[in-house]
PyMOL Python script that loads the backbone (N, CA, C, O; Angstrom):
from pymol import cmd

cmd.read_pdbstr("""\
ATOM      1  N   MET A   1      -7.623   8.610  -5.172  1.00  0.00           N
ATOM      2  CA  MET A   1      -7.288   7.782  -6.321  1.00  0.00           C
ATOM      3  C   MET A   1      -8.559   7.057  -6.779  1.00  0.00           C
ATOM      4  O   MET A   1      -9.397   6.684  -5.958  1.00  0.00           O
ATOM      5  N   THR A   2      -8.692   6.869  -8.060  1.00  0.00           N
ATOM      6  CA  THR A   2      -9.877   6.232  -8.625  1.00  0.00           C
ATOM      7  C   THR A   2      -9.801   4.717  -8.475  1.00  0.00           C
ATOM      8  O   THR A   2      -8.745   4.113  -8.662  1.00  0.00           O
ATOM      9  N   LEU A   3     -10.923   4.124  -8.140  1.00  0.00           N
ATOM     10  CA  LEU A   3     -11.015   2.682  -7.923  1.00  0.00           C
ATOM     11  C   LEU A   3     -11.860   2.055  -9.030  1.00  0.00           C
ATOM     12  O   LEU A   3     -12.932   2.560  -9.363  1.00  0.00           O
ATOM     13  N   LYS A   4     -11.368   0.946  -9.598  1.00  0.00           N
ATOM     14  CA  LYS A   4     -12.111   0.242 -10.642  1.00  0.00           C
ATOM     15  C   LYS A   4     -12.225  -1.230 -10.246  1.00  0.00           C
ATOM     16  O   LYS A   4     -11.226  -1.876  -9.929  1.00  0.00           O
ATOM     17  N   TRP A   5     -13.444  -1.746 -10.267  1.00  0.00           N
ATOM     18  CA  TRP A   5     -13.696  -3.158  -9.963  1.00  0.00           C
ATOM     19  C   TRP A   5     -13.683  -3.951 -11.259  1.00  0.00           C
ATOM     20  O   TRP A   5     -14.382  -3.596 -12.208  1.00  0.00           O
ATOM     21  N   THR A   6     -12.897  -5.021 -11.309  1.00  0.00           N
ATOM     22  CA  THR A   6     -12.920  -5.915 -12.467  1.00  0.00           C
ATOM     23  C   THR A   6     -14.135  -6.841 -12.351  1.00  0.00           C
ATOM     24  O   THR A   6     -14.701  -7.010 -11.270  1.00  0.00           O
ATOM     25  N   GLU A   7     -14.522  -7.431 -13.473  1.00  0.00           N
ATOM     26  CA  GLU A   7     -15.645  -8.376 -13.461  1.00  0.00           C
ATOM     27  C   GLU A   7     -15.408  -9.541 -12.491  1.00  0.00           C
ATOM     28  O   GLU A   7     -16.325  -9.902 -11.752  1.00  0.00           O
ATOM     29  N   PRO A   8     -14.200 -10.146 -12.468  1.00  0.00           N
ATOM     30  CA  PRO A   8     -13.988 -11.232 -11.503  1.00  0.00           C
ATOM     31  C   PRO A   8     -14.134 -10.780 -10.045  1.00  0.00           C
ATOM     32  O   PRO A   8     -14.659 -11.524  -9.217  1.00  0.00           O
ATOM     33  N   ALA A   9     -13.676  -9.576  -9.731  1.00  0.00           N
ATOM     34  CA  ALA A   9     -13.806  -9.072  -8.360  1.00  0.00           C
ATOM     35  C   ALA A   9     -15.275  -8.829  -8.012  1.00  0.00           C
ATOM     36  O   ALA A   9     -15.704  -9.117  -6.895  1.00  0.00           O
ATOM     37  N   ILE A  10     -16.035  -8.307  -8.954  1.00  0.00           N
ATOM     38  CA  ILE A  10     -17.470  -8.103  -8.737  1.00  0.00           C
ATOM     39  C   ILE A  10     -18.147  -9.457  -8.526  1.00  0.00           C
ATOM     40  O   ILE A  10     -18.985  -9.606  -7.636  1.00  0.00           O
ATOM     41  N   ALA A  11     -17.783 -10.432  -9.340  1.00  0.00           N
ATOM     42  CA  ALA A  11     -18.368 -11.771  -9.208  1.00  0.00           C
ATOM     43  C   ALA A  11     -18.014 -12.390  -7.854  1.00  0.00           C
ATOM     44  O   ALA A  11     -18.860 -13.028  -7.227  1.00  0.00           O
ATOM     45  N   ASP A  12     -16.768 -12.207  -7.399  1.00  0.00           N
ATOM     46  CA  ASP A  12     -16.369 -12.700  -6.077  1.00  0.00           C
ATOM     47  C   ASP A  12     -17.238 -12.077  -4.989  1.00  0.00           C
ATOM     48  O   ASP A  12     -17.770 -12.766  -4.119  1.00  0.00           O
ATOM     49  N   ARG A  13     -17.364 -10.765  -5.064  1.00  0.00           N
ATOM     50  CA  ARG A  13     -18.147 -10.031  -4.048  1.00  0.00           C
ATOM     51  C   ARG A  13     -19.590 -10.501  -4.028  1.00  0.00           C
ATOM     52  O   ARG A  13     -20.159 -10.717  -2.958  1.00  0.00           O
ATOM     53  N   MET A  14     -20.185 -10.662  -5.198  1.00  0.00           N
ATOM     54  CA  MET A  14     -21.573 -11.112  -5.276  1.00  0.00           C
ATOM     55  C   MET A  14     -21.727 -12.539  -4.753  1.00  0.00           C
ATOM     56  O   MET A  14     -22.697 -12.849  -4.061  1.00  0.00           O
ATOM     57  N   ALA A  15     -20.769 -13.405  -5.085  1.00  0.00           N
ATOM     58  CA  ALA A  15     -20.835 -14.795  -4.626  1.00  0.00           C
ATOM     59  C   ALA A  15     -20.734 -14.871  -3.105  1.00  0.00           C
ATOM     60  O   ALA A  15     -21.438 -15.657  -2.471  1.00  0.00           O
ATOM     61  N   ILE A  16     -19.860 -14.057  -2.525  1.00  0.00           N
ATOM     62  CA  ILE A  16     -19.726 -14.019  -1.065  1.00  0.00           C
ATOM     63  C   ILE A  16     -21.040 -13.569  -0.445  1.00  0.00           C
ATOM     64  O   ILE A  16     -21.537 -14.184   0.499  1.00  0.00           O
ATOM     65  N   TYR A  17     -21.601 -12.483  -0.987  1.00  0.00           N
ATOM     66  CA  TYR A  17     -22.864 -11.972  -0.458  1.00  0.00           C
ATOM     67  C   TYR A  17     -23.975 -13.018  -0.571  1.00  0.00           C
ATOM     68  O   TYR A  17     -24.695 -13.281   0.392  1.00  0.00           O
ATOM     69  N   ASP A  18     -24.100 -13.603  -1.749  1.00  0.00           N
ATOM     70  CA  ASP A  18     -25.168 -14.590  -1.968  1.00  0.00           C
ATOM     71  C   ASP A  18     -25.032 -15.782  -1.031  1.00  0.00           C
ATOM     72  O   ASP A  18     -26.022 -16.255  -0.473  1.00  0.00           O
ATOM     73  N   TYR A  19     -23.811 -16.266  -0.860  1.00  0.00           N
ATOM     74  CA  TYR A  19     -23.590 -17.409   0.033  1.00  0.00           C
ATOM     75  C   TYR A  19     -23.954 -17.043   1.474  1.00  0.00           C
ATOM     76  O   TYR A  19     -24.697 -17.767   2.137  1.00  0.00           O
ATOM     77  N   LEU A  20     -23.425 -15.918   1.948  1.00  0.00           N
ATOM     78  CA  LEU A  20     -23.690 -15.530   3.337  1.00  0.00           C
ATOM     79  C   LEU A  20     -25.166 -15.230   3.571  1.00  0.00           C
ATOM     80  O   LEU A  20     -25.705 -15.519   4.639  1.00  0.00           O
ATOM     81  N   GLU A  21     -25.809 -14.651   2.570  1.00  0.00           N
ATOM     82  CA  GLU A  21     -27.217 -14.296   2.726  1.00  0.00           C
ATOM     83  C   GLU A  21     -28.081 -15.522   3.019  1.00  0.00           C
ATOM     84  O   GLU A  21     -29.063 -15.422   3.754  1.00  0.00           O
ATOM     85  N   THR A  22     -27.728 -16.670   2.455  1.00  0.00           N
ATOM     86  CA  THR A  22     -28.506 -17.881   2.708  1.00  0.00           C
ATOM     87  C   THR A  22     -28.300 -18.403   4.127  1.00  0.00           C
ATOM     88  O   THR A  22     -29.179 -19.058   4.687  1.00  0.00           O
ATOM     89  N   LYS A  23     -27.149 -18.116   4.700  1.00  0.00           N
ATOM     90  CA  LYS A  23     -26.817 -18.596   6.055  1.00  0.00           C
ATOM     91  C   LYS A  23     -27.175 -17.585   7.132  1.00  0.00           C
ATOM     92  O   LYS A  23     -27.722 -17.930   8.180  1.00  0.00           O
ATOM     93  N   ASN A  24     -26.846 -16.305   6.843  1.00  0.00           N
ATOM     94  CA  ASN A  24     -27.014 -15.253   7.840  1.00  0.00           C
ATOM     95  C   ASN A  24     -27.084 -13.908   7.113  1.00  0.00           C
ATOM     96  O   ASN A  24     -26.047 -13.313   6.822  1.00  0.00           O
ATOM     97  N   PRO A  25     -28.287 -13.427   6.819  1.00  0.00           N
ATOM     98  CA  PRO A  25     -28.419 -12.175   6.061  1.00  0.00           C
ATOM     99  C   PRO A  25     -27.695 -10.982   6.689  1.00  0.00           C
ATOM    100  O   PRO A  25     -27.147 -10.144   5.974  1.00  0.00           O
ATOM    101  N   ALA A  26     -27.690 -10.905   8.000  1.00  0.00           N
ATOM    102  CA  ALA A  26     -26.996  -9.786   8.660  1.00  0.00           C
ATOM    103  C   ALA A  26     -25.492  -9.857   8.405  1.00  0.00           C
ATOM    104  O   ALA A  26     -24.843  -8.829   8.211  1.00  0.00           O
ATOM    105  N   ALA A  27     -24.940 -11.068   8.404  1.00  0.00           N
ATOM    106  CA  ALA A  27     -23.507 -11.234   8.126  1.00  0.00           C
ATOM    107  C   ALA A  27     -23.193 -10.834   6.688  1.00  0.00           C
ATOM    108  O   ALA A  27     -22.144 -10.245   6.427  1.00  0.00           O
ATOM    109  N   ALA A  28     -24.082 -11.145   5.760  1.00  0.00           N
ATOM    110  CA  ALA A  28     -23.879 -10.758   4.362  1.00  0.00           C
ATOM    111  C   ALA A  28     -23.770  -9.245   4.236  1.00  0.00           C
ATOM    112  O   ALA A  28     -22.891  -8.728   3.546  1.00  0.00           O
ATOM    113  N   ILE A  29     -24.663  -8.552   4.902  1.00  0.00           N
ATOM    114  CA  ILE A  29     -24.640  -7.082   4.873  1.00  0.00           C
ATOM    115  C   ILE A  29     -23.372  -6.557   5.535  1.00  0.00           C
ATOM    116  O   ILE A  29     -22.742  -5.630   5.026  1.00  0.00           O
ATOM    117  N   GLU A  30     -22.995  -7.145   6.667  1.00  0.00           N
ATOM    118  CA  GLU A  30     -21.805  -6.686   7.389  1.00  0.00           C
ATOM    119  C   GLU A  30     -20.537  -6.868   6.555  1.00  0.00           C
ATOM    120  O   GLU A  30     -19.729  -5.945   6.449  1.00  0.00           O
ATOM    121  N   ILE A  31     -20.360  -8.042   5.967  1.00  0.00           N
ATOM    122  CA  ILE A  31     -19.159  -8.290   5.166  1.00  0.00           C
ATOM    123  C   ILE A  31     -19.132  -7.380   3.946  1.00  0.00           C
ATOM    124  O   ILE A  31     -18.081  -6.842   3.599  1.00  0.00           O
ATOM    125  N   ASP A  32     -20.275  -7.202   3.291  1.00  0.00           N
ATOM    126  CA  ASP A  32     -20.305  -6.311   2.134  1.00  0.00           C
ATOM    127  C   ASP A  32     -19.964  -4.874   2.543  1.00  0.00           C
ATOM    128  O   ASP A  32     -19.297  -4.157   1.796  1.00  0.00           O
ATOM    129  N   SER A  33     -20.418  -4.458   3.717  1.00  0.00           N
ATOM    130  CA  SER A  33     -20.066  -3.122   4.221  1.00  0.00           C
ATOM    131  C   SER A  33     -18.573  -3.019   4.500  1.00  0.00           C
ATOM    132  O   SER A  33     -17.964  -1.983   4.234  1.00  0.00           O
ATOM    133  N   LEU A  34     -17.978  -4.086   5.034  1.00  0.00           N
ATOM    134  CA  LEU A  34     -16.534  -4.088   5.281  1.00  0.00           C
ATOM    135  C   LEU A  34     -15.747  -4.012   3.971  1.00  0.00           C
ATOM    136  O   LEU A  34     -14.710  -3.351   3.899  1.00  0.00           O
ATOM    137  N   ILE A  35     -16.242  -4.686   2.947  1.00  0.00           N
ATOM    138  CA  ILE A  35     -15.602  -4.611   1.631  1.00  0.00           C
ATOM    139  C   ILE A  35     -15.653  -3.179   1.105  1.00  0.00           C
ATOM    140  O   ILE A  35     -14.653  -2.657   0.614  1.00  0.00           O
ATOM    141  N   SER A  36     -16.816  -2.550   1.208  1.00  0.00           N
ATOM    142  CA  SER A  36     -16.963  -1.156   0.756  1.00  0.00           C
ATOM    143  C   SER A  36     -16.042  -0.218   1.531  1.00  0.00           C
ATOM    144  O   SER A  36     -15.398   0.654   0.949  1.00  0.00           O
ATOM    145  N   ALA A  37     -15.985  -0.406   2.850  1.00  0.00           N
ATOM    146  CA  ALA A  37     -15.141   0.447   3.692  1.00  0.00           C
ATOM    147  C   ALA A  37     -13.665   0.274   3.343  1.00  0.00           C
ATOM    148  O   ALA A  37     -12.916   1.250   3.301  1.00  0.00           O
ATOM    149  N   ALA A  38     -13.244  -0.971   3.093  1.00  0.00           N
ATOM    150  CA  ALA A  38     -11.850  -1.223   2.722  1.00  0.00           C
ATOM    151  C   ALA A  38     -11.524  -0.551   1.391  1.00  0.00           C
ATOM    152  O   ALA A  38     -10.452   0.034   1.238  1.00  0.00           O
ATOM    153  N   ALA A  39     -12.434  -0.629   0.440  1.00  0.00           N
ATOM    154  CA  ALA A  39     -12.218   0.016  -0.855  1.00  0.00           C
ATOM    155  C   ALA A  39     -12.093   1.527  -0.689  1.00  0.00           C
ATOM    156  O   ALA A  39     -11.263   2.156  -1.344  1.00  0.00           O
ATOM    157  N   THR A  40     -12.906   2.108   0.176  1.00  0.00           N
ATOM    158  CA  THR A  40     -12.820   3.542   0.440  1.00  0.00           C
ATOM    159  C   THR A  40     -11.472   3.897   1.058  1.00  0.00           C
ATOM    160  O   THR A  40     -10.850   4.889   0.676  1.00  0.00           O
ATOM    161  N   ARG A  41     -11.017   3.080   2.021  1.00  0.00           N
ATOM    162  CA  ARG A  41      -9.702   3.323   2.636  1.00  0.00           C
ATOM    163  C   ARG A  41      -8.591   3.238   1.589  1.00  0.00           C
ATOM    164  O   ARG A  41      -7.651   4.032   1.607  1.00  0.00           O
ATOM    165  N   LEU A  42      -8.706   2.277   0.683  1.00  0.00           N
ATOM    166  CA  LEU A  42      -7.701   2.156  -0.371  1.00  0.00           C
ATOM    167  C   LEU A  42      -7.670   3.376  -1.273  1.00  0.00           C
ATOM    168  O   LEU A  42      -6.596   3.813  -1.686  1.00  0.00           O
ATOM    169  N   SER A  43      -8.822   3.926  -1.580  1.00  0.00           N
ATOM    170  CA  SER A  43      -8.853   5.105  -2.445  1.00  0.00           C
ATOM    171  C   SER A  43      -8.153   6.291  -1.791  1.00  0.00           C
ATOM    172  O   SER A  43      -7.657   7.181  -2.481  1.00  0.00           O
ATOM    173  N   GLN A  44      -8.113   6.303  -0.461  1.00  0.00           N
ATOM    174  CA  GLN A  44      -7.441   7.374   0.276  1.00  0.00           C
ATOM    175  C   GLN A  44      -5.973   7.064   0.552  1.00  0.00           C
ATOM    176  O   GLN A  44      -5.158   7.976   0.692  1.00  0.00           O
ATOM    177  N   ASN A  45      -5.638   5.778   0.630  1.00  0.00           N
ATOM    178  CA  ASN A  45      -4.268   5.357   0.935  1.00  0.00           C
ATOM    179  C   ASN A  45      -3.973   4.054   0.176  1.00  0.00           C
ATOM    180  O   ASN A  45      -3.988   2.974   0.768  1.00  0.00           O
ATOM    181  N   PRO A  46      -3.707   4.157  -1.124  1.00  0.00           N
ATOM    182  CA  PRO A  46      -3.593   2.969  -1.971  1.00  0.00           C
ATOM    183  C   PRO A  46      -2.463   2.012  -1.599  1.00  0.00           C
ATOM    184  O   PRO A  46      -2.536   0.826  -1.921  1.00  0.00           O
ATOM    185  N   SER A  47      -1.447   2.491  -0.944  1.00  0.00           N
ATOM    186  CA  SER A  47      -0.318   1.617  -0.586  1.00  0.00           C
ATOM    187  C   SER A  47      -0.483   0.961   0.773  1.00  0.00           C
ATOM    188  O   SER A  47       0.460   0.362   1.292  1.00  0.00           O
ATOM    189  N   SER A  48      -1.665   1.068   1.352  1.00  0.00           N
ATOM    190  CA  SER A  48      -1.865   0.541   2.710  1.00  0.00           C
ATOM    191  C   SER A  48      -1.877  -0.983   2.765  1.00  0.00           C
ATOM    192  O   SER A  48      -1.629  -1.561   3.823  1.00  0.00           O
ATOM    193  N   GLY A  49      -2.159  -1.639   1.651  1.00  0.00           N
ATOM    194  CA  GLY A  49      -2.110  -3.097   1.627  1.00  0.00           C
ATOM    195  C   GLY A  49      -0.675  -3.585   1.552  1.00  0.00           C
ATOM    196  O   GLY A  49       0.238  -2.830   1.216  1.00  0.00           O
ATOM    197  N   LYS A  50      -0.489  -4.856   1.868  1.00  0.00           N
ATOM    198  CA  LYS A  50       0.863  -5.435   1.804  1.00  0.00           C
ATOM    199  C   LYS A  50       1.131  -5.938   0.389  1.00  0.00           C
ATOM    200  O   LYS A  50       0.192  -6.163  -0.375  1.00  0.00           O
ATOM    201  N   PRO A  51       2.406  -6.117   0.032  1.00  0.00           N
ATOM    202  CA  PRO A  51       2.702  -6.701  -1.278  1.00  0.00           C
ATOM    203  C   PRO A  51       2.003  -8.055  -1.425  1.00  0.00           C
ATOM    204  O   PRO A  51       1.995  -8.861  -0.495  1.00  0.00           O
ATOM    205  N   GLY A  52       1.424  -8.293  -2.590  1.00  0.00           N
ATOM    206  CA  GLY A  52       0.641  -9.500  -2.813  1.00  0.00           C
ATOM    207  C   GLY A  52       1.467 -10.722  -3.139  1.00  0.00           C
ATOM    208  O   GLY A  52       2.673 -10.634  -3.370  1.00  0.00           O
ATOM    209  N   ARG A  53       0.808 -11.851  -3.155  1.00  0.00           N
ATOM    210  CA  ARG A  53       1.446 -13.133  -3.501  1.00  0.00           C
ATOM    211  C   ARG A  53       1.768 -13.219  -4.984  1.00  0.00           C
ATOM    212  O   ARG A  53       2.676 -13.941  -5.394  1.00  0.00           O
ATOM    213  N   VAL A  54       1.011 -12.472  -5.782  1.00  0.00           N
ATOM    214  CA  VAL A  54       1.272 -12.398  -7.220  1.00  0.00           C
ATOM    215  C   VAL A  54       2.060 -11.110  -7.460  1.00  0.00           C
ATOM    216  O   VAL A  54       1.637 -10.041  -7.021  1.00  0.00           O
ATOM    217  N   PRO A  55       3.195 -11.197  -8.149  1.00  0.00           N
ATOM    218  CA  PRO A  55       3.984  -9.994  -8.398  1.00  0.00           C
ATOM    219  C   PRO A  55       3.146  -8.866  -9.009  1.00  0.00           C
ATOM    220  O   PRO A  55       2.344  -9.085  -9.916  1.00  0.00           O
ATOM    221  N   GLY A  56       3.352  -7.669  -8.490  1.00  0.00           N
ATOM    222  CA  GLY A  56       2.650  -6.497  -8.997  1.00  0.00           C
ATOM    223  C   GLY A  56       1.312  -6.228  -8.330  1.00  0.00           C
ATOM    224  O   GLY A  56       0.667  -5.219  -8.614  1.00  0.00           O
ATOM    225  N   THR A  57       0.886  -7.134  -7.433  1.00  0.00           N
ATOM    226  CA  THR A  57      -0.382  -6.934  -6.740  1.00  0.00           C
ATOM    227  C   THR A  57      -0.139  -6.553  -5.287  1.00  0.00           C
ATOM    228  O   THR A  57       0.973  -6.649  -4.769  1.00  0.00           O
ATOM    229  N   ARG A  58      -1.210  -6.121  -4.657  1.00  0.00           N
ATOM    230  CA  ARG A  58      -1.211  -5.833  -3.230  1.00  0.00           C
ATOM    231  C   ARG A  58      -2.444  -6.508  -2.633  1.00  0.00           C
ATOM    232  O   ARG A  58      -3.411  -6.795  -3.339  1.00  0.00           O
ATOM    233  N   GLU A  59      -2.397  -6.755  -1.327  1.00  0.00           N
ATOM    234  CA  GLU A  59      -3.512  -7.400  -0.636  1.00  0.00           C
ATOM    235  C   GLU A  59      -3.842  -6.628   0.633  1.00  0.00           C
ATOM    236  O   GLU A  59      -2.956  -6.150   1.341  1.00  0.00           O
ATOM    237  N   MET A  60      -5.134  -6.518   0.901  1.00  0.00           N
ATOM    238  CA  MET A  60      -5.595  -5.867   2.128  1.00  0.00           C
ATOM    239  C   MET A  60      -6.586  -6.794   2.819  1.00  0.00           C
ATOM    240  O   MET A  60      -7.589  -7.205   2.236  1.00  0.00           O
ATOM    241  N   VAL A  61      -6.287  -7.112   4.061  1.00  0.00           N
ATOM    242  CA  VAL A  61      -7.209  -7.921   4.863  1.00  0.00           C
ATOM    243  C   VAL A  61      -8.385  -7.036   5.255  1.00  0.00           C
ATOM    244  O   VAL A  61      -8.209  -5.931   5.768  1.00  0.00           O
ATOM    245  N   ILE A  62      -9.591  -7.546   5.003  1.00  0.00           N
ATOM    246  CA  ILE A  62     -10.782  -6.770   5.344  1.00  0.00           C
ATOM    247  C   ILE A  62     -11.552  -7.396   6.494  1.00  0.00           C
ATOM    248  O   ILE A  62     -12.417  -6.765   7.101  1.00  0.00           O
ATOM    249  N   HIS A  63     -11.224  -8.640   6.781  1.00  0.00           N
ATOM    250  CA  HIS A  63     -11.887  -9.409   7.838  1.00  0.00           C
ATOM    251  C   HIS A  63     -11.015 -10.635   8.009  1.00  0.00           C
ATOM    252  O   HIS A  63     -10.290 -10.993   7.081  1.00  0.00           O
ATOM    253  N   HIS A  64     -11.053 -11.285   9.142  1.00  0.00           N
ATOM    254  CA  HIS A  64     -10.153 -12.430   9.319  1.00  0.00           C
ATOM    255  C   HIS A  64     -10.369 -13.513   8.262  1.00  0.00           C
ATOM    256  O   HIS A  64      -9.491 -14.350   8.053  1.00  0.00           O
ATOM    257  N   SER A  65     -11.512 -13.508   7.599  1.00  0.00           N
ATOM    258  CA  SER A  65     -11.796 -14.522   6.583  1.00  0.00           C
ATOM    259  C   SER A  65     -11.665 -14.032   5.137  1.00  0.00           C
ATOM    260  O   SER A  65     -11.708 -14.846   4.215  1.00  0.00           O
ATOM    261  N   TYR A  66     -11.506 -12.731   4.918  1.00  0.00           N
ATOM    262  CA  TYR A  66     -11.518 -12.191   3.555  1.00  0.00           C
ATOM    263  C   TYR A  66     -10.425 -11.154   3.346  1.00  0.00           C
ATOM    264  O   TYR A  66     -10.049 -10.420   4.260  1.00  0.00           O
ATOM    265  N   PHE A  67      -9.923 -11.116   2.105  1.00  0.00           N
ATOM    266  CA  PHE A  67      -8.983 -10.052   1.743  1.00  0.00           C
ATOM    267  C   PHE A  67      -9.218  -9.623   0.300  1.00  0.00           C
ATOM    268  O   PHE A  67      -9.732 -10.383  -0.520  1.00  0.00           O
ATOM    269  N   LEU A  68      -8.830  -8.388   0.016  1.00  0.00           N
ATOM    270  CA  LEU A  68      -8.925  -7.821  -1.326  1.00  0.00           C
ATOM    271  C   LEU A  68      -7.582  -7.975  -2.019  1.00  0.00           C
ATOM    272  O   LEU A  68      -6.533  -7.849  -1.387  1.00  0.00           O
ATOM    273  N   VAL A  69      -7.615  -8.245  -3.303  1.00  0.00           N
ATOM    274  CA  VAL A  69      -6.407  -8.274  -4.124  1.00  0.00           C
ATOM    275  C   VAL A  69      -6.563  -7.153  -5.150  1.00  0.00           C
ATOM    276  O   VAL A  69      -7.583  -7.054  -5.831  1.00  0.00           O
ATOM    277  N   TYR A  70      -5.538  -6.316  -5.248  1.00  0.00           N
ATOM    278  CA  TYR A  70      -5.633  -5.185  -6.162  1.00  0.00           C
ATOM    279  C   TYR A  70      -4.259  -4.850  -6.719  1.00  0.00           C
ATOM    280  O   TYR A  70      -3.232  -5.330  -6.241  1.00  0.00           O
ATOM    281  N   GLU A  71      -4.278  -4.008  -7.745  1.00  0.00           N
ATOM    282  CA  GLU A  71      -3.023  -3.497  -8.297  1.00  0.00           C
ATOM    283  C   GLU A  71      -3.177  -2.008  -8.553  1.00  0.00           C
ATOM    284  O   GLU A  71      -4.282  -1.494  -8.724  1.00  0.00           O
ATOM    285  N   LEU A  72      -2.056  -1.343  -8.576  1.00  0.00           N
ATOM    286  CA  LEU A  72      -2.021   0.099  -8.833  1.00  0.00           C
ATOM    287  C   LEU A  72      -1.419   0.311 -10.213  1.00  0.00           C
ATOM    288  O   LEU A  72      -0.269  -0.049 -10.466  1.00  0.00           O
ATOM    289  N   ILE A  73      -2.211   0.900 -11.101  1.00  0.00           N
ATOM    290  CA  ILE A  73      -1.751   1.124 -12.472  1.00  0.00           C
ATOM    291  C   ILE A  73      -2.198   2.515 -12.930  1.00  0.00           C
ATOM    292  O   ILE A  73      -3.391   2.820 -12.958  1.00  0.00           O
ATOM    293  N   ASN A  74      -1.237   3.334 -13.283  1.00  0.00           N
ATOM    294  CA  ASN A  74      -1.510   4.662 -13.863  1.00  0.00           C
ATOM    295  C   ASN A  74      -2.554   5.453 -13.077  1.00  0.00           C
ATOM    296  O   ASN A  74      -3.495   5.989 -13.664  1.00  0.00           O
ATOM    297  N   GLY A  75      -2.400   5.528 -11.780  1.00  0.00           N
ATOM    298  CA  GLY A  75      -3.315   6.313 -10.956  1.00  0.00           C
ATOM    299  C   GLY A  75      -4.640   5.642 -10.667  1.00  0.00           C
ATOM    300  O   GLY A  75      -5.541   6.272 -10.114  1.00  0.00           O
ATOM    301  N   LEU A  76      -4.778   4.378 -11.028  1.00  0.00           N
ATOM    302  CA  LEU A  76      -6.003   3.621 -10.748  1.00  0.00           C
ATOM    303  C   LEU A  76      -5.720   2.524  -9.735  1.00  0.00           C
ATOM    304  O   LEU A  76      -4.642   1.930  -9.730  1.00  0.00           O
ATOM    305  N   ILE A  77      -6.696   2.262  -8.881  1.00  0.00           N
ATOM    306  CA  ILE A  77      -6.686   1.079  -8.029  1.00  0.00           C
ATOM    307  C   ILE A  77      -7.603   0.085  -8.723  1.00  0.00           C
ATOM    308  O   ILE A  77      -8.803   0.330  -8.854  1.00  0.00           O
ATOM    309  N   ILE A  78      -7.054  -1.019  -9.161  1.00  0.00           N
ATOM    310  CA  ILE A  78      -7.841  -2.008  -9.887  1.00  0.00           C
ATOM    311  C   ILE A  78      -8.068  -3.207  -8.981  1.00  0.00           C
ATOM    312  O   ILE A  78      -7.134  -3.930  -8.633  1.00  0.00           O
ATOM    313  N   MET A  79      -9.327  -3.403  -8.605  1.00  0.00           N
ATOM    314  CA  MET A  79      -9.698  -4.512  -7.734  1.00  0.00           C
ATOM    315  C   MET A  79      -9.746  -5.779  -8.572  1.00  0.00           C
ATOM    316  O   MET A  79     -10.520  -5.879  -9.524  1.00  0.00           O
ATOM    317  N   LEU A  80      -8.910  -6.744  -8.208  1.00  0.00           N
ATOM    318  CA  LEU A  80      -8.800  -7.974  -8.980  1.00  0.00           C
ATOM    319  C   LEU A  80      -9.625  -9.120  -8.415  1.00  0.00           C
ATOM    320  O   LEU A  80     -10.162  -9.936  -9.164  1.00  0.00           O
ATOM    321  N   ALA A  81      -9.726  -9.179  -7.080  1.00  0.00           N
ATOM    322  CA  ALA A  81     -10.426 -10.307  -6.460  1.00  0.00           C
ATOM    323  C   ALA A  81     -10.789  -9.969  -5.021  1.00  0.00           C
ATOM    324  O   ALA A  81     -10.144  -9.146  -4.371  1.00  0.00           O
ATOM    325  N   VAL A  82     -11.837 -10.626  -4.544  1.00  0.00           N
ATOM    326  CA  VAL A  82     -12.178 -10.657  -3.123  1.00  0.00           C
ATOM    327  C   VAL A  82     -12.061 -12.128  -2.753  1.00  0.00           C
ATOM    328  O   VAL A  82     -12.797 -12.964  -3.279  1.00  0.00           O
ATOM    329  N   VAL A  83     -11.141 -12.445  -1.853  1.00  0.00           N
ATOM    330  CA  VAL A  83     -10.763 -13.832  -1.622  1.00  0.00           C
ATOM    331  C   VAL A  83     -11.067 -14.262  -0.191  1.00  0.00           C
ATOM    332  O   VAL A  83     -10.756 -13.554   0.766  1.00  0.00           O
ATOM    333  N   HIS A  84     -11.681 -15.435  -0.066  1.00  0.00           N
ATOM    334  CA  HIS A  84     -11.842 -16.048   1.254  1.00  0.00           C
ATOM    335  C   HIS A  84     -10.495 -16.629   1.645  1.00  0.00           C
ATOM    336  O   HIS A  84      -9.802 -17.205   0.806  1.00  0.00           O
ATOM    337  N   ALA A  85     -10.119 -16.488   2.895  1.00  0.00           N
ATOM    338  CA  ALA A  85      -8.799 -16.908   3.362  1.00  0.00           C
ATOM    339  C   ALA A  85      -8.529 -18.396   3.131  1.00  0.00           C
ATOM    340  O   ALA A  85      -7.370 -18.793   3.005  1.00  0.00           O
ATOM    341  N   ARG A  86      -9.553 -19.210   3.075  1.00  0.00           N
ATOM    342  CA  ARG A  86      -9.363 -20.651   2.844  1.00  0.00           C
ATOM    343  C   ARG A  86      -9.230 -21.007   1.366  1.00  0.00           C
ATOM    344  O   ARG A  86      -8.868 -22.131   1.018  1.00  0.00           O
ATOM    345  N   ARG A  87      -9.524 -20.049   0.512  1.00  0.00           N
ATOM    346  CA  ARG A  87      -9.440 -20.292  -0.926  1.00  0.00           C
ATOM    347  C   ARG A  87      -7.979 -20.281  -1.370  1.00  0.00           C
ATOM    348  O   ARG A  87      -7.184 -19.483  -0.875  1.00  0.00           O
ATOM    349  N   GLN A  88      -7.634 -21.146  -2.281  1.00  0.00           N
ATOM    350  CA  GLN A  88      -6.286 -21.167  -2.855  1.00  0.00           C
ATOM    351  C   GLN A  88      -6.091 -19.899  -3.675  1.00  0.00           C
ATOM    352  O   GLN A  88      -6.755 -19.697  -4.691  1.00  0.00           O
ATOM    353  N   TRP A  89      -5.177 -19.051  -3.225  1.00  0.00           N
ATOM    354  CA  TRP A  89      -4.870 -17.830  -3.974  1.00  0.00           C
ATOM    355  C   TRP A  89      -3.377 -17.679  -4.077  1.00  0.00           C
ATOM    356  O   TRP A  89      -2.692 -17.729  -3.055  1.00  0.00           O
ATOM    357  N   PRO A  90      -2.846 -17.497  -5.252  1.00  0.00           N
ATOM    358  CA  PRO A  90      -3.553 -17.562  -6.533  1.00  0.00           C
ATOM    359  C   PRO A  90      -3.877 -19.003  -6.913  1.00  0.00           C
ATOM    360  O   PRO A  90      -3.244 -19.948  -6.441  1.00  0.00           O
ATOM    361  N   ALA A  91      -4.863 -19.142  -7.762  1.00  0.00           N
ATOM    362  CA  ALA A  91      -5.230 -20.484  -8.242  1.00  0.00           C
ATOM    363  C   ALA A  91      -4.078 -21.008  -9.094  1.00  0.00           C
ATOM    364  O   ALA A  91      -3.427 -20.247  -9.809  1.00  0.00           O
ATOM    365  N   ASN A  92      -3.844 -22.260  -9.015  1.00  0.00           N
ATOM    366  CA  ASN A  92      -2.738 -22.850  -9.804  1.00  0.00           C
ATOM    367  C   ASN A  92      -3.107 -23.047 -11.238  1.00  0.00           C
ATOM    368  O   ASN A  92      -2.292 -23.530 -12.025  1.00  0.00           O
TER     369      ASN A  92
END
""", "prot")
cmd.dss("prot")
cmd.show_as("cartoon", "prot")
cmd.util.cbc("prot")
cmd.orient("prot")
């Protein structure tokens, strides 16, 4: 299945990388690799995530601190957000 990253999801991913890189560059690379691996798994098994908190979405835990939010529309996996577990999701 084809995967499409939305601008907000790309911005989330970049912000996570940039933040971690200042603290621990190796961790930044590791988390970004886990995000890539999770996206690849989703392309092979799009229903593997659990139903999301927002109707019509799904969520996949990629690390104890991060999860992906996505939706399935017309044969596409649309990545909506990369969320830190402590972040309020969805935002009010």
